[in-house]
N, C-alpha and C positions, 0 to 999 in steps of 0.2 A: 246568761239567763238572769232576769231581774228579780232581786230579793225584795218582795213586796210587803213582807211582814216579818216581825221578829220571830225567831225560832221559838216554838211554844214550849219545848221541853229541854231537859239536859242543860240547865243554866250552870255555868261555871262559877265557882267561887272566885271573886276578883283577886284574891291574894293567894299566896302559897304557904301561909302559916309560918311555922317556926323552922323553915328550912335553913340549912347551912348556906352561907353566902357563896355564890359561885366564884371559883378561883380560875381565871383564864388559863387554859393549857391546851396543848395539841400533841397528838400522836407523832412520833418521830417520822413516820412515813409521809406526813403532810408537809414536811419542810421543803421538799422539792416541788410539791404542788403549789404551795403558797409563793414560791419564788417566781412562778409564772405570772402572778398578778401584776397588772400594769396596763398601760395603753399600747396598742399596736402602733407600729411606725406609720405615720401619716403619709399617704401616697395618693396620686390621682385615682379617681374612681374608675374601675374597670368592671363591666358587668360580668356576672358569673355565667358559665356555660348554659345553665338551665334557663336563665333569663333570656339569653339570645335564642335558645331553642324555642322558647314560648313565642317570641316575636315572629319567628319563621313559621311556627305552627298556625298562628292566627291568620296568616296569609292563605292557608290552604283549607281552613274549615273552622270548626269550633275548637276550643282548647280548654282543658281542665288542668290547672296548675295546682299541685299539692306540695306544700313546703312548710317547714317549721316556722313558727312565729318569729318575725324579725329577719327572715331570710332575704327579703327584698321583693316581695310579690307586687307591692304598689308601683315599683319602678317599671315593671312590665306593663301595667295598666296605663301609666303616664305616657310611655313611649308609643304604645298602640293607639291611644287617643290622639297623641300628637300627629301621627300619620294621617288619621282620619280628618282631623281638624285642618291640617295643611292642604289636604285635597279638597277642602270645602264641604266636608261631610259633617254629620251631627252624631254625637255620642252621648250615651247614658251611663252613669256610674251609680250603681245601687248598693247600699249598705244596710245592715240590719238595725243600726242604732242611730238615733238623732245626734248623739254626742259625736259619734264617729263621722257622721255625715257633715256636721259643722266643721270638724277638724279637717276633713278632706276638702271642703269648700275653701277654707283658708289656705291650705297647702296648694291647691290647684289654681287659686286666684293669683298666687305669686308666680306660677309657671305659665299660665295661659292668658292672664290679664282678667281683671274682674268683669270687664265689659263682655267677655266671651263666656262667662260662666253664670249659670242659674242654679238656684237651690230650691228644693221642694221637700219639706219635711212635715208638713202639716202646720207646725208652728211658724215656719218661714216659707214665704213664696216670693222669690226675687228673680227677676229677669227670666221668666219661664220660656221665653222664645230664644234664649241664647243657644249657640251651637253645641255647648257642652252643658249637660245637666247633671248635677249631683243630688241624689235624693234617697229617700228610704224605700225599701223593697215594696212596701205596701202601696206607695204612690205609683211605682212603676206597674204593679199588677193592676191598679185601678185604671191607669192610662190604657193598658191593653184591653180591659173590659170596654172602655169608652170607644176605642178604635174599632173593636169588633161590632159593637152595637150600631156604629155609623157605617159599617161596611168599608172601613178604611184600613190602611196600613199604619203601623206605628211610625211616627215621624222621626226615626233614628236610623243611623247606618251602622251602629256598633253598640253593643251592650256589655257592660262589665258587671258581674254579680260577685261582690266581695263577700267573704265569709260563707262560701257556697255550702260548707258542711252544715249550715243551718237547715238544709234540706231535711235533716234528721231531727230537727227540734220539735218536741212534742206539741208545743203550742203554736209555733209559727211556721213550721216546715211546709205546711200546705201552700203558703204564699210563694215560696221558692219553686215548688213543684208546678203550681199554676203558671208561673212566668215561663218556665222551661217548656211547658206544653203549648201555651198560647203564642209564644214569640215567633213571628214569621221566620221561616227558614232562611230567607235572603239576608237576615241580619246576623252577622257573626257574633258568637257568644263567647266571651272570655270569663271563665269561672276561677276565682282565687280561693283556695281552701287550705285549712290546716290539713295535715296528713290524715287520710282516711283509709280504712282497710279494704274498701271495695271500689276504688276509683275506676277500675276496669269495668265493673258492672254499671256504674253511673254513665260512663262513656258509651258503653254498648247500648244502653237504653236510649240515650240522646241520639245516637246514630240511627236507631230504629224508628224514631218518631220524626226526625228532622231530615233524614235522607242525605246526610253529608257526614264527612269524617269528623270525629271528635278525638283530637290528639291529646294524649295524657303526657304531661311533663311533670316528672316527680323529682324532688330534691329531698333527700333524706338527711343530708349533712346539716347539722346546726351551723349557723354563721359563727357562733362562739361556742367552743367545747364546754360541756357541762360536767361538773364533778360533784357527786352527791356526798354529803357529810352527815354525821350523827353527833348531836350535842348530848354528852353524858350529863346527868344531873349535878355532877361535881363542877362542871364548867369546862371540861376537857372535850375538845373536838376530835372525832375519829373519822376515818374513811367509813362510809356506809357499806361499801362493797369490797369484797376480797377477790379470791381467785375465781376464774371461770369454771363452770361445771363441765364435766365431760359431755353431758347430753344437752348442752346449751344453757344459757342463763348464767347468772353470777351468784356466788355465795355471799352471804353477809360477811363482813370483816370479822375475824375471829374474836376480837375484843367486844364487838357489838353482840355477837352470839352469846358470849359468856354473860354479858349484862342481862340479856333477855331471859336466859335460863335461870337466873337468880331472882327474876321477878315473879310475883303472884300470877297464877294462870287464870284464864277466864276473861270474857269480854269486858266485864265491869271493873277489872283490877289489873291494869297493865303496868303498874309501877311507874318508874320515871318521875315526872313532875306531878303525877296524880291527876285529879279531876280539875284542879284549879289552874289558872294561867301561871306561868313562871314569873319571877320578878323581871319584867322586861328590860328595865334599866341595866340590870346585871348582864342579861343576855346581850344587849347592845354593846356593853363594855367588852365582852368576849369578842364579838365580831369586830369591834373597832381595833382591838389589839392586833388582830390578824388581817386587817385591811379588807374586810368583807362587806363594808358598807359602800353605797346605800343598799338597803334591804326592803323587800316587801314581805310582810307577814300575812299569810292567808289564814283567817280565823273563821270560826263557825258562825258567828252572829254579829249583829250590830252592837249588842251589849258587850261582847268580847272586844270588839275594836275600840270602843270608848274606854272600857276598863283597862285595856293594855296601856293606854296613855297615862292613866292614873298610876300604873305600876312603873312609870318612868320618872317618878318624882325626883329621884336622886341622880338621874342621868345628866351628865354635863357634856355638851357638845364640844369637841375639840376642832376648832376651825380658825381660819385667819379672820382678822377684823374685816377684811374686804368682803369675804363671803357672807358674814353676818350682816354687814351693811347692805350688801347687794340683795339679800333675801328680804330685809325690811323694806327696801326701796321698791323691789318688784312686787311684794305683797301690797304695798300701798297703791301702786299703779293699778293692780288688778281689782282691788277693793273699791277704788274710786268709781268704778263702773257700776258697782252694786253696793251702795252704802250700807244696806241692811246687814251684810255679813261682817262689817267692820267690828261689831261688838260680839262676834262669835265666841262662845265660851272656851273654845280650844285655840283661840288666836295666840295666846302666849306660848303654848306648846309649839305652834307653828313657827312663830318668829324668833323665839329665844332658844328653843331646844331642837329645832329642825326636825320635828316629828309631827305626824298627822294621822288621824283616823279617816277612813274613806268607806262609805257605805250608802245604801239607798235611803236610809233615814235622813240624809242630809239634803239640803237644797242643791240643785244642779250647779248654781253659781259658786257655792263653796267648794264642791268637788272639782270644779274647773280650776279654781285657784290652786288646789293641792296638786292636780295633774300637771299644771303648768310649772309649778315650782319643782316638782320631782323631775320632770322632763329636762328642765334647765339646770339640774344639778344642785339645787339649793337645800335638799332634804336628806337626812340620814336614814330615815325609815318611815314607812307607811304601814299602818295596820288596816287591812282591808278584807272584805268578803270576796268570794271567788268571782263575783261579777266583774271585777276590775281586770280579770284575765282575758276577757273577750273584747276584742276590737279596739280598745283605747291604747294609744301608744304610751306605755307606762313602764319603761325599762328600769332595771336595777342590776347590781352586780350579784346579789344574792336573793333568792326567794326562800321562804321558810314555811314549813308545814307543821301544824300542830294537830291535824286531824287527817285521818285516812278516808273519811267519808264527808258528805256534804248534805245539807238539807235542800230538797228539791221543791219545796213549797207544800209537800204533803208528808214526807217521811225522810229519814236519814238513809242514804244509799251510798255504797262505796264509790270512790272516784273511779271513773273508767279511764282507760289509757289515753283517749283523746283529751279528756279534761286535764289529766295530769300533765301531758306534754304541752298543752296550751298554757298551763300555769308556769311550768318550768321554762317555757319559751321566753318569759320575761327576764330570765336570769342571764346576764351577760349582754352588754350593750354593744352592738355592732359598731366598730370604729372607735370604741371607748374602752373595751375590755379584751384582754387576751383569753380570759377564762371566766366562766360563770359558775355559781354554786347553788345547790339545792340542799338546805339543811333540814333534817328531821329532828323534831323535839319530842321525845317519848312522853306519853301520858296516857290517861284513861281512854282517850278516843283516837289513839294512834296505833294502827296495826303495822309495825315496822316491817315485818316480813312481807306483808302484802305490798307496801309501797316499794320495797326493794325489787319486787317482781315487776311492778309497773314500769320501772326504768327501762327494762328490755322488752316490754310487751309490745306487740304490734298494735297499730291504731285500730280503733273501734270501727266496725262497719256502720254505714249510714243506712237506715231503713226509712221507707216512705212513711209520712205522717198525714197523708191526705185524708180529709174528712169532708163529707157533704154537709153543708149548712144552708140556711135559707137565703143568705146573701149570694152565695155561689149559684144556687138554683135559679134565683131571679135574674141574675146577670147573664147566665148562660142562655136563658130563654129569650133574652133580648135579641140574640143573634143566631140561635141554634134551635133546631127542632129536637124533640127528645131523642130521636134516633141518632142525630148528629152528636148529641151529648153523650150517648152511649159509646160512640166511636171515640170521642175524646177520653172518656174514662178508660177505654181500652188502651189508650196511649200512656196511662199513668205509670209512674215508677212503681207504684204498689202492684199493679197487675204484672208488670215486667218481672218484678222480684218473685211474685207468687208463681208465675209460669216457669221461671228459671229453677226454682226449688222443686217444683213438681217434676220437671224433666230430669233433674238430678236425683229424684226420688228421695228428697230430703223431707223429713217429717215437719209439717207446719206446726211450729210451737204455739202455745197459747199466747194470744195477743199479737200474733204475727200479722204481716201486712195483708190487707184484703185483696181479693181478685175483682175482676170487672163485675161479676154477678152480684157480689155483695154491694159494691159501690152503686151499681145500677138499682138494686133493690132499695138502697138508702135514698137515691135520687127520687125514685117513684114515691117513696113514703113522704118525702118533703113535698113533691109535686101534688100528691093527692090532698094534702092538708091545705096547700095554697089554692087548689081548686075549690075545696070546701069553703074556704074563707073568701072566695071570689077575688083573689089576686091573679088568678090564671083562669082562662076560659076552658070549656070542655074540649076545645080543639087545640089546647096547649099554647095559646097566645096570651101574653100578658094583658090584663085589663088596664084601664087608665090608672087604677090604684097600684097595680103591679109594676107599671112603668116607673112611677115616682118612688115606690118603695124600693126598687132596685138600686136607687142612688144612696140608700142608707147603708153604706158599707161599714157597719158598726157591729158591736158584739150582740145586740139584741134587736135586730132590725124589725122583726115582725111585731114585737110588743110595742115598739115606738111607732111603727106605722099604724097599728090598730088604735093607739092613743090619738094620733092625729086624725085618723079617719072618723073617729067618734067624738072629735072636738073636746078631748079630755085635757089637752095641754093648754097652759096659760099663754096664749100666743102674743098678746099685746104688751107684756111686761118682761123686759130683758132679765131682770133679777129672778123673777119667778121661773122663767123658762130655763135659765141656767141651773137653778136649784133642782128642778125636777130632772133635768138631764144628768146632774151629778148623782142622783139616786140610782139611775140606770147604770152608770159606769162604776159605781162603788163595788168592790169585790170582797169586802169583809163584813162580817156581822159587827154591828156597833152597839154600844151601850145606850139604849134609849131611855132607860129609867132615870138616869141622872140629868137628863135635859131639863133645864129650867123653863117653865112656861113663858117667862118674860122674853126669852130669846127666840121664841117662835111667833112671829107676827100672825095675826088672824088670817091675812090673805095667803100666807105661806101654808098654814095649816089646812085651809080650805082647798088650795090647789093640790097639796100632797094627798089629802084624803080622797079628792075627786079622782086623781089618776090611779091611786092604789085600789080603791073600791070599784072604779069603773073598769079596770083591767082584770079584776079578780076572776070573773067567769071565763075570760079568754085564757088566762094563765092556767086555770083548772083544765080547760080543754086541751091545751098544749101538753100538760103533764100526763093527762089520760092517754094521749096518743104517743107518749114516750119521748117527748121533747122537753128540754129544760126551760124553765121560766125564772127570771131573776127575782130575788126578794128586794123590796124597796124599803130603805131605812130613812128616818127623818134626819139623823145627825149629818150625813154628807149634804143633804139638801139644805139644811139650816146653815151650815158652815159656808157653803158656796153662795147662798143667798146674801149673807152679810158681806162677803168679799165682793160680790158683784155690785152691791149697794154702796160700796166705797169705804167700808170699815177697814181699819188698819190691820196689819199682819198679826200683831200680837193678840188682838181681840179675837180674830177668827181662829188662830192657832189654839187659844184657850178653849174655844167651842169644840174644835176638832178633837182635842184631848189625845193626840198621838204625835208621832214624829213629823217634823215639818217637811221632810222629804216625801212622806206619804201624802201630805196635804198638797204639796206642789204637783205630785203625780196625779192626784184626783182632779185638780184644776186643769192641768194640761190635757188630760183625757176627756174632761168635760168640754174643753175647747175643741178637741178633735170631733166630738159628737155634734157640737153646735155648728161646726163647719159643714157637716152634711145637711143639717137643717137649713143652713143659709143657701145651699144649692137648690132648695125646693121653691125658689121665689116665684116660679110660674104657677105653682099650685097653692102654696101657702105664703103669699107675699108678706103678710103681717108677721108671721112667725119667722120668716127668713130675715126680715129687717131687725126683729128683736134678737135673733141669734147673732147677727153681725155686730150689733151694739154690745151685746153681752160679751162677745169675744174681745172686743176692744177694752172692755172694763176689767176682765179677769186676767188677761195676759199682760201683767204689769209687774214691776219690781216688787218683791224679790222672786216671783215665780219665773219670770223671764227677764233677763237683764235688758236694760233699755235698748242696747244696740241690736238685740235679737227680736224685739217685740214688733215684728212687721207682719 
């Protein structure tokens, strides 16, 4: 999940005060465990039984593979795609993240040849007619919409859905569910997932709507064994777990239990290292003594990640001159592609201390440098938010927890078993480690007993997150009658789960998945409003406005469509058009009072007021009917205006007055929205040309590295 803003509460103190210096030590029981540390014997690759089983399964029908992170799921996809490719067929590999898609594109190019591979992420569109396409899940969903509207079949013979457990993602799970519903049954579907608790239910649902077998292939064994540790505030490492309980589960190690009993009780005072971060340099020294590096520290917020680096001032990396020289050389090679990051304030930590912070407040190019160096073995530790656990190949020998909960964008919630296992999946590098470690550091925000239970907890069930929205409604009406839409909604995973629970006489908990009747009522509610606004006729056909509005597969399609229909957008000026679109994609309230009038050109102010005041009555109508309407702010519009007009990065970053990673995300999402405007050239040719030019202007270094700005 993307961390789009700093955590608003519970700031940690950057230092630990007058604590006694950590003295490295370890419990006697760990001597035998630490003796296992090392590289496994190198031998020719042989696929695991579950990998071979999955390849056999995909020959018979659909296949859902659930396996721990790092178990080798990608190998299955590569071999299955290879068979399709060698037979002259076409394949689609869909992933949830642009960064992961770019990584797979590079990996697959080396396997199948760049000429045989295309990439579609929104930011990149290369070789779209290639026999193998790597792209984001939203692009695949949109291609299915387009194929249905033309009455055609998707031009693919095989589809891979990576990170299929995103089906349960609150914000984006609807896209996965739509793909599974719309995908023609003739196309085999391979789903690669972290371990989930209800794989059998997902498979049964797919069999019910696709009328073919969906074979589950499960691998529960980690490729590298995991050993949980506990870091005492004195600097001594203990095993986290002790003896097995008679009724299942594992007890805490007795010395850890004694420590916890001596701590103050209550949520706000858990003892240990307290509310502040420990002196990270000393923690690293403990890890280094026992050969536990490299390590990934999962921290609560961006500020914690940056502060952790400051707490490593006295850390001295112990390494060969060759490794240090190699890191400097590799960093230089990577930075040459994006000169802007050469002066990054954390560059010295990276090159001299082999340490880095990694979070969404940073530029994608800088994060890529860190990911590359960590993957290639040049770093001792990375201080990261939990977003690094999902999708990106970012392994270490040890992962470290300082919190038993996480911020989900709205509130702090306990880690669930799937999140915990996905994070611990980064501990232990296949082919490089005999054993991996997860270290708990006690403090105010660490519930040690709860995390100990997570170690043995079963994976979390995936629940449907399907929601009706205006984009879905318009796109389905391109190719379906309302009654046909009702049939599709009956095929939803939500309805399948609802009916399953009803048959089992399970009580439907608050906020549980909806059934067909609820989804149908929501569809009708959206449909009635579209009719009222003349995007749909009385006989349920899209009007001319409805047809082009269906191409706006963005967050606020109806408000943007209404703006164009009423000629409220500045269609002839690329900078003004980009600015106004930025106001629509912005997701946070911004400080408007501190904007200096000189930074808002008269033309921008006029365009902004024109769209804001022009859409105000429509927004009120939407809200009155129970729909959401976005608030428009000047700061994102002003910032993107100056960037599109050619001002340098430092100037627009000062206007933005927030993290440069947030600004890069705003610009990239603005480009995504402009891409949809560009596709309206038959209806709004002037706006489409302005959108095309604006995209060329804003997708430049350092937002998008030169090699990717295509």
